[in-house]
N, C-alpha and C positions, 0 to 999 in steps of 0.2 A: 494734501490731507484728504482722507476718505469722506469727511463731513462736507466737502465741497461738492459731493455727488449725491444725487437722489436715487440713481439706479446704477447697478453693477451688472455687467454681462456675466452670467454664471458659466464658467468654463467647464464645470463638471457635467451639468445638464446638457450642454452643447455636445460634449464628448459622448455621453450616453445616447443621445438622440441621433447622432450622426455616424454611429459605428457599424452600421449594417451594410456598407458598400456605397458605391458612387450615387445610386439613386436616392438612398436614404440620406446621405450626406448633403446632396443638392437640396433636398426638401428642407432639412434642418437649417441649412445656411439661409435659404430663401425665407423661411419662417422668421429667423432671427433678424434679418434685415428689416422685415415688416415691423417686428416688435420694437426694435430700437428706434426706428423712425417714428413710430406711433407715440412715443413718450417725449420726443424732442419738442420744444427746446429745453426741457429739463435736463440738467447735466447728467451725462452717462459716463461711466468709467469702465475700464477693462483691466484685467491682470496683465502686467507687463510681459509675462511668459506665456500668454495664451497661444502665441504662434507656435510654441513648442509642444502644445498639448497633443498627446498621443490619441488619435481618433482612429480606432480600429488598428490596421497595420501601419498607418502612416501618420506623420505629424501634420498638424493643421496647415502649416505653410505649404506643405507638399500638396495637399488636397487643393489648395487655392491657386497654386502657381504651376503645377505640372499637369498639362492637358491629358497626358497619358493615363492619369488615374480616373478620368471619366466624369468628373464633376461638370455640370452644365457651366459653360464658360461665362455666360451673362450673369448667372448667379454668383460664380466665383469672383468676378470683377466687382459686382455690387457689394459683396461681403468684404472684399479687400478695401474698398472705399470706406465702408462703415467702420471697420477696425482701424483704418489709417487715420480717420478723423476723430477717433475716440481716445481721449487721453488715458494714461495709466493711473489708476487710483492708488496703486501701491508705491509710486515713486517717492512720496513723502509721507508714508504711513507712520503715524505716531501713536497708534493705539496699542492694545495688548498684543502679546506674542501670539501670532497666528499659527505657530506650530502646535499649539494646544487646541486641537480641533474639536468642536462639538460634533455630535452625531445626529443623523436624521432619524425619523421615526422607525425606519426599517433597519437601523443599526449601522448603516453605511456612514463613513466619515464624510463630513462636509468639506467642500473645497475652500480655497482661500477667500474667494469672493463671497461665498455663503457665510463663512465665519466673520468676515469683515462686516457684512450687512447685519448679522446678529449682534456683534459688538456695538455697532452704531445705534441699533434700536434700543439696546440696553442703556446706552448713554443718552437717549432722548433725541436722537436725530433719525427720523424715519427714512429707511433705506430698503429698497427692494431689489430682487435679482431678476434679470431678464432671461427668458427661456424660449426655445423654439416651441411652436404650438403643440407638438406631440411630446414635449418634455414635461417638466414639473409645472404645476399650475395651482394657484390658490395659496392657502396659508399652511405652512409646515412648521412644527415646533422643533427647534434645535436644542439638544440637551447637552449640558456641560458635565465635566467630571464630578463637580460638586453637587450634582443633582438638580441644579437650577436649569431653567429653560427660557427660551425667548421665541416668539413667533416671527417668522420671516415670510413676506409675501413673494411669491414667484409669479412673474407677469408673462403670460403667454397669449392673452387676448384682451379685448376691450373691457370685458367684465372684470378681469383681474386688475386693470388699471384703476377703475372706479373704486373697487373694494380697497385697494391700497390707499388712495387719497382719502377715503372715508375713515381710515385708521389713523391718519396723520394727527388730527387734533388730540387724540388720547395719548399717542406716543410722545408728542412734543409739548403737550400741555398748552395748546394754543389759546391765546386770549381772544376776545370777541373780534377784534379787527383782523387778526391773522386768520381766524376761523373763516371769515367771509372771503378773504383773499384765496384761501385754499378751496373754498366752495366752488370756484370757477372750474376746478378740475374734478372735484368729487361729484358735483351735480351739474353737469353741462347742459342738461335739459331744463334748467330752472332759471327764470328771471327773478331776481330778488329786488323788491322795492325797499331800498335800504332805509328810507325815511320811516318805514313802519315796522321793520324787522330788527328789533333790539331785544337781546336776551333779558335785559333788565325789566322788560314789560311782563315777564313771566312771574308767577308767584314763587316757583322753585328756583333755588340759587343756580348760578351759571355752572358751578363745578359739578353738579349732579344732573342738571337737565341737559347738558350739552350732548351726551351720548344718546339720550332719548330723542333729541331733535335730529341728530344725524340719522338715526334709524327711520324716523318719519320722513325726512327729506329724501332718503334713498328710495323709499317706496313711491313717493310722489314723482321723483325723477324717472324711475324705471317703469312705472305702471299707470300713473294717473291718467295720462292722455288716452291710453287704450281703454281703461275702465270707464271713464266718463264720456268717451266718444261713441258709446253704444246707445241704443234705444231701450236698454234694459231698465226696469223700474228701479227706483232709488234703493229699495231693499236689497236687490241683487247686487247693485254697485257697492253698497255698504258691506255685503258679505264678501265680495271679492277683495276689498281693502282688508277686511278681517283675515282673509286667507293669507295675506302677506304680513300679518302681525301687527296691524295698527287699526285703531278705531277712527273712522271718518264718516262724516254725514253732511248732507246739504242742510241749508237753513230751513226752519219750519215755516209753515204757511203764515203763522202769526208774525214771525220776524220779517218775512217778505212783504207783508202788508204795512210794515212800520217804516215809513219813508226815511225818517232820520236814522234809524238803525241800519238800513241798507246802505245809506251814504257812507257809513263808517267802513263799509266793505268795498267801496269804489276807489279805484286808482286810475290815473290817466297815463297811458304809455303811448308816446308818439302821436298825441292828439286823440287817442281812442280811449273811451271810458271802459274799464274792465271791472266787472263785479265779481268779487271773490266770495261766492255764495256757498262754498264748501269749506269745511275745516276738519283738521285732525285733532284728536283729543289726547293730549299727553297724559293727563289724568282724567278720571271720569267726569268730574264736575268743574275742573279748572285747568287753565293753560291750553291755549289753542293756537294752531297755525292755520291761517285763512288763505285760501288759494283758489285759482281758476285754472282749469286744464283744457278748456275748449275754445277760447277766443283767439289765441295766438298759436304759433307753431311750437311754443314751449310752455311749460307750466309757469304761471305767475304766482309767486309767493309774496303776498303783500303785507301781512300783519302777523306779528307775534303779540299775544295778549293773554291776560288772565282769562277774560271772557268779554267779548263785545256785547253791547245791548241786544 
C-alpha cells in the first residue's frame, strides 16, 4: 500500500532532468542517490516500471547497465543499488484509479508517483516526491479534472525535507504527542524540554495555535543561532526575527533583576543550567515560546506558556 511510504521517487522529474545526454543523466542519477539517502530511514517507494522509463533516447535500465551510453559507472552502480533496495509502492496500490491524472501548474500531466502522492495527501497521509537537485523542488499544486487541487512537496535538498516535515501536522491532523515525534525531523536544530513544552499551557486552543507554533519553531530552527550569535544590539536582533515573520525579544531589565522570575526560565541539560531569556510572541500580549540559542550547539526550547512572570 502506498500509505506505507513517506516518499516516492518521482519518475517523471527524473526523466526530465536526465534527458540531456550522458553527462546530464549522470548528474541527475547522482543527485537522486543523495536525495533518497538523505530521507532514509523513512520509507521510500518507487514505481515498479521505473526501469522502463524512457530517458531521452534510451530506457532507464539501458542508461544504468550499458557502459556504451556513457553514464559514469560509479554513479550508475550507486543508482542501481538505490533502486534495487527501494520497494515498489504500486505493487499493492488500493487507492483511486491513477489513469485519471491530475495536472501540474504548467499544464503537464502528472506521473503515477506524483498522482499517488497527491491522493495520499488528500487522504491525510503526508507523502512527498523525491527529485534530482535540478528537477522539481518545493511545493506544487496538482489540479484534478473536477477543479480541486492538492499540494505536493518535491524534495531536492535539505530545505525541501524540512518544509515537508513541517507540513505533516496539518496534513495528518497530528495530536500533540505525534507533533513532537515529527518535530525531530521538522526541527532538527532544536532541543525540546518536554517537561515545559505543552500546548495546553497556551491560551489559544491546540487546533488553531499548532500552525502558528510550527511557523515560530521553523524560524528558531533555521535562524535563531545566527541572529543571537552576533554582537548586534537587541533592537537589531528583534528586527531580524521580524524579517522572518515572527515577533521575538529578550527579557526586559526588570525581569532579569527578578530572581524568581528568571528561575522560571532556567532548565538543566546534561548538568548545565540554560537560561531561556528570549521568547517569541504568538500573540502580542499572550502565548510565548521561551528559548535559548547561544549556550549549546542547538536551540533550546524550554517553555510554552501564556506568559511567565
